[in-house]
C-alpha positions, 0 to 999 in steps of 0.5 A: 830799822829793828835792832838787836842787843850787842849780846853772844845771843843775837848771833843764833836769833839773827841765824833762826830768823833769816833761815826761817824766811829763807826757806819760807821765801822758798830759797834751797837750803844750801843757799839758807846755810851759806846765808846763816853762816854771813850772819852769823859771822858779821853778827859775832865780828860786830859784838867782837869787834865794834862798838854798838850802836846808841841803846847798846844795839846792833842792826841786821837786816837782808833783801831778796831779790832778783835771785839774790840776797844781800846781809847787812849788819850795822854797829857803832864802828870800830877803830879799825875797817873790817877786812879780810884777815890772812891767819897762819895755820896756827891761828884760831882765829880771823878767818871768817870774812875770809869765808865770807868773801869766798862764799859770797859775789861781793862784800864790802862796807860802807860808813856813816855818821852813826858807824858802819855796815859789813854787808853782802850778798850772795845767790839765793836760788829757789828750790827749784833752781840748780843755779844762777846763771843772771849777772850781777846787779844788785840796789847796792851797784845800782846806787839805791838802798834796798828795801829791807826785810830785818830781823825781828823779836828777841826785845827788837826795839824799832826805830 
């Protein structure tokens, strides 16, 4: 795995590298934009609301499989579990996970001894595909750990 600093600059770096790799894989532009929004929100939430992993790091990863992209951000956990908020119209924050829930087919949280991972799965049709007609069966749904493509660079340290 590759870890990124638990710092605001990691948001833009994760978004840029994910976008570049999805475009290179032939994923259509609107799906790339949606995935970039999701990774931005998940990394931002980890920085704002959670403890970092050991070494002041976050783990950012994704996998593309069968027309879907799974994005996952791992951190050191927090006092509360992530959940979609219900802010008032006048609130200036609290909408991020509701947006993730709206644009993703599913999302959730898994915990381990070190912290937690917030993951989201969204359609990733190729440039030649207009829609996805296949049912969702993800690596998470099959009960196995998917292969992971991690964000590289940004003074990242491999574990």
